N, C-alpha and C positions, 0 to 999 in steps of 0.2 A: 881511802878513796878521793878522784875528784871528777867531776860531771861538770856540764860546761854547757851552761845557755844561750846563744849568740840570737840579736836582733831585735829592733828596735816594737814591733808589731807584736812580739810575744809568749820573748824571752823571759819577761818578766813573770806573768802568770800562769807559765808552764813551769818556771823554779819552786815558784811558790804551792801549787801545786802534789809534787814534787815530795819539798822539804812539807807538806802536810800528812802525806801519806810516810815517809820514813817515822816523822813522830806518834803516829795514834798504832805502826807498826813497835817500835821499841819506846815504851813507855817513859823510860828512863833518862831516855838520850837528852841533851839541851840545847838548846839553837842560840848560837853565836851570830850579830849581823855585827858587819863590818864594811867599810867603806872605801874604795880604791883610792881614793886623795888623803887615807887617815888613818893607811898601813902601819902596824907596829910587825916589824920580823921579828923581833924577840916574842911577841906573842905569839904568834903564829909555830913559832917553835916550838914552841911548849905546848902546842894545843894538840899538834901533830904529834912528839913525844906524849901527851898523857893518859894514854890509854892504860886502862893498868892501875891508876893514882883512885880513881873515882871509881864506881857503881858501876855507873852510864858509860853510854863513847854522846861527843860532842856533835853537833850537825853544826858547819859556818857557812854561812850565804857571802860570799865579799860578791859585793856590788862596784862597778868597773875598776877593776883590779887591772887591764889594760885600756884604758881609757885615756893615759899620757905614757909618754915613755918613763917619767920618772918613775909610776906604779908600774908600770910591765917589768922595771929594770929591778925593783925591789922584789917583784913576785918569782921568780924567774928562779934564782939560784932555790926558793923553797921549793920547786916544784916536784923531788923526789921522794922528799920528805914527806910532804902532804900527800902523795899519792902511795907512797906505803904504810902510811896511817891508817888506821880502820874505824877513824872518824871518818867521817864524810864531809868533804870540800864543794858546795857548790857556788863555781864561777858564771858570774851573769854578765853581761857586754852587751853591749849595741853595735861594735863592729869589732872585727880582728881581722888583723893585717894577715898574709897568707904565711908569715916568716911565723906571728903569731901561732898562728894554726896548727904550724909543722911543727913546733914546739910542743904545744897541748900535746898533740895527735898520741909524742913519744910517752907520756902521764898522767890522757886525762882513761877514766874506763869508759865516759861515754863522750860526744861534742853533741850536740841540738844545737839545730840551727832555721830560726821563724821568723819566715819574711813573706810567705805565703801569702796570698790575698786569703786566705782564713780566718787568718791571726791578726788580722790587723783593727785596731780598736780593743781589741781584746784590755792587750795589760792598763791602755787608761781604763778600763770601765771596772777592772777588774779590784777595785778595793783594798790593792796592798800597799801596805804604809812600811812605812823604813823612821825607826826611833834610833837618831843618832847618840850613843851612848856618851860619843864624848862630849857633846853640851855638857852634860849632868858632872865627868869629872871635871871638864871646867870651871864649871860651879864650884865645887869644888874646893877647888886650888885659889880660887880667887876669893874664900870663904864668906860667899854668899850663902848663909844658911839656906832663907827659902827656898831661893830660884830650885838651890841644891834636894832640897825637898821635895818640893812638888816636880821636879821631873825624876827622881827617884819612883813614886807615883805612877808617873807618867810609864816610864821605863816599864812598870812592873802592869798595866794596867794594854801595854802593848804584847805583850807575853816574854819581857825577857826575864831569864831566869838570874831567882835572885844573886847565888853563885856568879852567875857572870857580873852581878855587878860588884858585885865582892870585891872579885879580882879584881876589878879596873881599878879601883880605891887605891887596890894593896897597889898595885905596879905606881897608879899616880902617885901614890907619898912617897915610892922608891924613885922614879925621877924628879921629885920635890927638893929630895933627901942629897939625890946623887949629883944635882943643880948649885949645893955651896962646894964641889969640888969645879969648876967651869964647865963652859962646852967639854975640856975634855972627861968629866963626868956623864958627863950623855952619853958621848959617846962609848964609854966602856959597860954601860950598861944596856947599849944597843939601840938605841930608843934614837927615834930621827924629831923630838921636838926640839917644837926653837927655843932656844936660849933662854933668848932677852924676853921672850916672851913667860915663859919658864921664871925666870929671875924677877919680873914683875909679883907675879901669883906667889912665889916663896917668901917676898918681903913682909908680906903680911901673918907669916908662921915665925915661931919662934922655933930653930932647931929642937929646940927638949919637948914643944908642942909635937912637930913631926914623928919624934922617934916614941912619944906614947901614945900615940896615936896610930901609929904603925903595931907600938908591942897590942895595941888594944884588937886592930883587927886581928891579928896573928892568935892571942886567945879563942876568939869570936872561930877561927877554924878549929883548933883542935878542940872545944866544946861541944860541934853540932859532926857527925858523921854522915848526917845523909843531909846536903843540903837543899835540896831540892824539893822534900818531900817533910820539912820541918820549919811548918811556920814563924815558931823561933827566931830561926836567922829573921829574919825578913822586919820582926821589931827589934831583934838585937842591931842588927845597920839601922837601920831607923832612931834607934834612939844614939846611934854612933855620929849619922849624919846632922843628930839635928845639936850635941854637943862642938862640933865646930866653930 
């Protein structure tokens, strides 16, 4: 399902209200936050198809996915899968071109626009905050242990589910391993990660270390049936981060 919120003066606040309401109704749902300038098509496809793999659905909020033509080009082919998914995708943008609205009308359950006088200033004062989880995965890739640990706790304090962090670290580890095959390796796993940046980070790891860390994460996955409700995963993942 896709819900679209558009407007510079209230869309963010309204989207937050809807998400909080959904989370209150679906106690086991996990919230995933993404930014349009760092979308990962492979991750979105996985999220769209993930119903039934876990005991709860996911709610994904994507800010600015139509802010640039590059991000719009990335998400447009995924709209049919997002629409058909039982997971909820909330798209938030300041503005949409007429053609974007036309495309979204084919797939969105609802499109809400907020640009009226009564909505002015609300988003600015709503207290809505956004934690960029890619700052954590970048710190992990660069083996900046202290910064990664601090960002991990910041993510948890921002209500990012532990399993969301878990899968991000799994994906980052796979990206680093794929970079051994050059730019073609990154392309093969469907990531848009910058090869030069990934190669610089990968140079700080031994290949066997990466493989061992990846295995460690997979063991964590098999050891915990319910990520969100089991506090032990939080501590196990913390220990893994402190081991880098």
